[in-house]
C-alpha positions in Angstrom: -0.2 0.1 0.2 1.4 3.6 -1.4 0.0 6.6 1.2 1.0 10.2 0.0 1.2 12.7 2.7 0.4 16.2 2.3 1.5 18.8 5.0 4.0 22.0 5.4 6.9 19.5 5.8 9.7 22.1 5.2 8.3 25.0 7.1 10.9 26.6 9.7 8.0 27.0 11.9 8.9 23.2 13.1 5.6 22.6 14.6 4.0 21.9 11.0 7.2 19.3 10.2 6.4 17.8 13.7 3.0 16.6 12.5 3.8 15.8 9.0 6.6 13.6 11.2 3.7 11.9 13.4 1.2 11.4 11.0 3.8 9.8 8.9 4.6 7.2 12.1 1.3 6.6 12.9 0.4 5.7 9.5 3.3 2.9 9.8 1.5 1.4 12.9 -1.9 1.9 11.6 -1.3 0.8 7.7 1.6 -2.4 8.4 4.2 -2.4 6.0 2.5 0.7 3.6 5.2 2.9 1.7 5.2 6.7 2.7 5.6 9.3 0.2 5.2 13.0 1.3 4.3 16.4 -0.9 4.8 19.7 0.4 1.5 21.9 0.2 3.9 25.0 -0.8 5.6 23.3 -3.3 9.0 23.0 -1.6 11.7 20.5 -1.7 14.5 19.2 0.9 17.4 21.3 -1.3 15.1 24.2 -1.1 15.5 23.9 2.9 18.8 23.3 3.3 19.6 26.7 0.9 17.1 29.0 2.8 18.8 31.8 4.2 17.5 35.0 6.2 19.2 37.0 3.7 18.4 40.9 3.1 17.0 40.3 0.0 14.8 37.7 1.4 13.4 40.0 4.0 13.1 43.1 2.0 10.8 40.7 -0.2 9.1 39.2 2.7 7.9 43.0 3.6 6.9 43.8 0.4 4.9 41.0 -0.1 3.2 41.6 3.3 2.9 45.1 1.9 1.2 43.9 -1.2 -1.0 41.4 -0.1 -3.3 43.7 1.8 -3.8 45.4 -1.3 -4.0 41.8 -3.6 -4.6 39.1 -0.9 -5.9 36.2 -3.5 -2.9 36.9 -6.0 -0.2 36.9 -3.9 -0.9 34.8 -0.4 -1.8 32.0 -2.8 -0.3 31.9 -6.2 2.8 33.9 -4.6 3.6 31.2 -1.8 1.4 27.9 -2.7 3.8 28.2 -6.2 0.8 26.2 -7.8 3.2 25.4 -10.3 5.6 23.9 -8.3 3.6 21.5 -6.6 2.2 20.3 -10.4 5.6 19.8 -10.9 6.1 17.8 -8.0 3.5 15.8 -8.5 4.2 15.2 -12.1 7.3 13.2 -10.5 5.5 11.3 -8.8 3.3 8.0 -10.4 0.1 8.8 -9.1 -1.3 5.8 -10.5 0.3 3.7 -7.9 -0.8 6.1 -4.4 -3.8 4.2 -2.9 -4.4 6.9 -0.3 -3.7 10.8 0.2 -3.7 12.1 3.6 -3.5 16.0 4.3 -1.7 15.4 7.6 -3.1 18.3 9.5 -2.6 21.7 11.4 -4.3 25.2 10.0 -5.0 24.1 6.2 -8.5 25.4 5.8 -7.5 29.1 5.2 -7.1 31.4 2.6 -2.8 30.8 2.5 -3.5 27.5 1.4 -6.8 27.6 -0.5 -5.0 27.4 -3.7 -2.7 24.5 -3.1 -5.1 22.2 -1.7 -7.4 22.8 -4.6 -4.5 22.1 -6.7 -3.9 19.0 -5.5 -7.4 17.6 -5.1 -8.2 18.7 -8.5 -5.2 16.4 -9.8 -5.8 13.5 -7.3 -9.4 13.2 -8.7 -8.3 12.8 -12.0 -6.5 9.3 -10.9 -9.4 8.6 -8.3 -7.5 8.5 -5.6 -9.1 8.4 -2.0 -8.4 11.4 0.0 -8.6 12.2 3.8 -8.0 15.4 5.4 -6.8 14.4 8.9 -7.1 16.7 11.7 -7.3 20.0 10.2 -7.5 23.5 11.7 -9.5 25.9 10.3 -8.3 29.3 9.9 -9.1 32.8 8.2 -10.1 33.0 4.6 -10.6 36.6 3.6 -11.6 36.4 0.0 -14.9 34.2 -1.6 -12.6 33.4 -4.2 -10.4 31.3 -1.7 -13.8 30.2 0.1 -14.8 28.9 -3.0 -11.7 27.1 -3.3 -11.8 25.2 -0.5 -15.4 24.4 -0.5 -15.0 22.1 -3.8 -12.2 20.6 -2.4 -13.6 19.3 0.9 -16.5 18.3 -1.3 -14.7 16.8 -4.0 -16.5 12.7 -4.3 -13.4 11.8 -3.7 -12.5 12.8 0.0 -13.4 9.4 1.8 -13.1 11.2 5.6 -12.4 14.4 7.3 -11.4 15.3 10.9 -10.9 18.9 12.6 -8.9 19.6 15.1 -10.7 22.7 15.8 -14.1 25.1 14.8 -16.2 22.0 13.7 -19.3 24.1 13.3 -17.8 26.7 11.5 -16.4 24.3 8.8 -19.8 22.7 8.8 -21.6 26.1 8.2 -18.9 27.8 5.8 -17.3 24.7 3.7 -19.1 21.5 3.9 -22.5 20.2 1.9 -22.0 16.8 0.9 -23.8 14.9 3.5 -22.2 11.5 2.9 -19.0 11.6 5.1 -19.5 11.7 8.8 -16.9 14.7 9.9 -15.2 14.1 13.2 -13.6 16.5 15.8 -10.1 14.8 16.6 -6.8 15.7 18.5 -4.1 17.7 17.1 -1.8 14.7 15.7 1.6 16.1 17.7 -0.4 14.8 20.9 1.1 11.1 19.6 4.8 12.4 19.6 6.1 10.3 22.6 5.3 7.0 20.5 7.8 8.4 17.9 10.5 10.3 19.9 12.8 9.0 22.4 12.5 12.2 24.6 15.9 12.7 26.0 15.6 13.5 29.8 17.1 16.9 29.9 16.0 18.7 32.6 17.2 22.4 33.4 14.9 23.3 36.0 13.8 26.2 33.7 10.8 27.8 32.4 10.9 28.5 28.9 9.5 31.5 27.4 8.3 30.7 24.0 8.7 34.0 21.7 6.1 34.3 18.8 7.1 37.9 16.7 4.8 40.5 16.6 3.7 40.2 12.5 2.0 36.7 13.6 0.0 38.6 16.2 -0.8 41.3 14.0 -1.7 39.4 10.7 -4.4 37.6 12.8 -6.1 41.0 13.3 -5.6 41.0 16.5 -6.2 44.7 18.7 -2.8 44.2 20.8 -0.4 47.1 19.6 3.7 46.1 20.0 3.8 48.0 22.9 1.5 46.5 24.8 2.9 43.0 22.9 6.8 43.7 24.6 4.8 45.3 27.5 3.4 41.4 28.7 7.0 39.8 28.1 8.0 42.5 30.3 5.6 41.6 33.1 6.3 37.9 32.5 9.8 38.3 32.8 9.1 40.6 36.3 7.3 38.2 37.7 9.8 35.3 37.0 12.7 37.4 38.2 10.7 38.1 41.1 9.9 34.7 42.6 13.6 33.7 42.0 12.8 31.6 38.9 15.5 30.9 36.4 13.9 31.0 32.9 15.5 31.4 28.8 13.7 32.1 25.9 12.9 30.0 23.1 11.1 29.8 19.4 9.5 26.8 17.1 11.9 27.1 15.0 10.5 30.1 12.7 13.6 32.4 11.7 11.4 35.7 12.2 10.5 34.2 15.7 14.1 34.3 16.8 15.1 37.2 15.3 12.4 38.8 17.9 13.4 36.7 20.9 17.0 38.4 20.0 15.2 41.9 19.9 13.4 41.1 23.3 16.8 39.7 25.2 18.6 42.9 23.9 15.6 45.3 25.1 15.6 43.5 28.3 19.3 43.4 28.8 19.6 39.2 29.2 21.0 38.6 25.9 22.7 35.5 27.5 19.1 33.9 27.8 17.9 32.7 24.6 17.9 29.0 23.5 19.7 28.1 20.3 16.8 28.7 17.5 15.3 24.3 16.7 16.3 23.3 13.1 14.6 20.1 13.4 11.5 18.8 14.9 14.0 16.1 16.9 15.6 19.5 18.3 12.4 21.5 19.1 11.5 18.5 21.3 14.1 18.4 23.1 14.4 22.1 23.5 10.9 22.0 25.1 11.6 18.8 27.2 14.4 20.4 29.0 11.9 22.9 30.4 10.2 22.1 34.1 7.1 24.6 32.7 6.7 26.9 29.5 4.8 30.2 29.2 4.7 30.5 25.2 2.3 32.1 22.1 3.1 28.9 19.5 0.3 26.7 19.7 2.6 23.4 19.0 4.8 24.8 21.8 2.3 23.9 23.7 0.8 20.6 22.1 4.4 19.4 22.8 4.5 20.5 26.0 1.3 19.0 26.8 2.4 15.6 25.1 5.4 15.7 27.2 3.6 16.3 31.1 4.4 20.0 31.1 2.3 22.6 32.7 2.0 25.7 30.6 0.3 29.2 30.3 -0.7 31.0 27.2 -2.1 34.0 25.4 -5.0 33.7 22.8 -3.8 35.1 19.7 -6.3 32.8 17.8 -9.4 30.8 18.5 -7.5 27.5 17.9 -5.8 28.3 21.0 -8.8 29.1 22.8 -9.9 25.8 22.1 -6.7 23.9 22.6 -6.9 25.2 26.2 -10.0 24.1 26.8 -9.6 20.6 25.5 -6.9 20.1 28.1 -9.1 22.0 30.9 -6.7 24.9 31.4 -8.2 27.9 32.5 -5.0 30.0 32.6 -4.6 31.1 29.1 -5.1 34.7 28.4 -7.0 37.1 26.1 -5.7 40.1 24.7 -8.2 42.3 26.8 -7.3 45.4 29.4 -7.2 42.6 32.2 -4.2 40.7 30.4 -1.5 42.3 32.3 -3.8 41.4 35.4 -4.7 37.5 34.2 -0.9 37.1 33.6 0.2 37.6 36.9 -2.5 35.4 38.1 -1.4 32.6 35.6 2.2 32.6 36.4 1.5 32.3 40.0 -0.2 29.1 39.5 2.3 28.0 36.5 5.0 28.4 39.2 2.5 27.2 42.4 2.7 22.7 43.2 -0.9 22.6 41.3 0.2 23.3 37.8 -0.8 20.4 35.9 -0.8 19.2 32.6 -3.8 17.3 31.6 -3.9 15.1 28.7 -7.0 16.3 26.4 -10.0 14.0 25.8 -10.8 13.0 22.1 -10.2 10.8 19.3 -6.6 10.3 18.3 -5.0 10.5 14.9 -4.4 7.2 15.1 -7.9 5.7 15.9 -9.6 8.2 13.3 -7.2 6.5 10.5 -7.9 3.1 12.1 -11.7 3.8 11.2 -11.1 4.9 7.8 -13.1 2.1 5.1 -10.4 2.7 2.4 -12.6 1.9 -1.0 -10.2 -0.4 -3.3 -9.0 1.5 -6.8 -10.4 0.3 -9.8 
């Protein structure tokens, strides 16, 4: 049996490659003896990953795209980033006739950023009548009717045999799904099962990790907080940790932009020695988080990894998916960006540093359980 996995394989934000790696491990357990192939949903390749550099040119180009995307969101955020032609070129290198099943591995895929990529891939696969599964996908922002329609066409394709979501189930059913034959399930993010595929090192440092996310990511999600107040939250986090005598350090999920922001914060607060080396692989990301006793962080997958490893965490709600995650683990110490953010930060850190802090595993359907339940039709 040949299975094609589709996802953000080469993203520098390592939460996405981690999902892919976990789903690959799960598939090898569920579908014994299967052969795994992979397709990057942004048209990337391993060679491109190794050659990617944070050069001045790429930074300027990134800012230009960001500026133009506000005026031409459909053309730039999809055609430019998803790189439709390169996706098709990568698919043409495969023998699609030999593939028995395609799984979109998850992450926040149902959003405008991936709409053309998903539509391109589903349309190509449908010509070969290949069964398609969307696994534990998140539902993000879609800013145009064009991208909404593309996603609607994709998920309602007759070749889609199963769908599971990790969040926003009702929104998805109302906005996208019209075919009534396929049951849609709410499942856990695949990275919750990482312990089965990673031999986690016991390298505790008795530190609290402060996970950093660049302000651009906050701003792009249309949060009302300004950068001065955002930096102010970090200032209060560090003040609470220092006052309690807690040893801490900054860390990131691997994104170069996040790491640059961590360096900016470390210089601003004159703590340049308190920043963890940027992880470059999923293995390094897991080991980074595993070394902390507790974390205070912004990126969702830093919390998922921490929870999977039994590490308590405090977080900030910059996207609805973060609130749904917090609710799923019964943690009411995730903080909204409102006028009580500073006060709630103090209470949350007090809880985190106490003996009452916990990391309760979420209840729900695991990816492994979902994939086992799928009835795969025989290819003609």
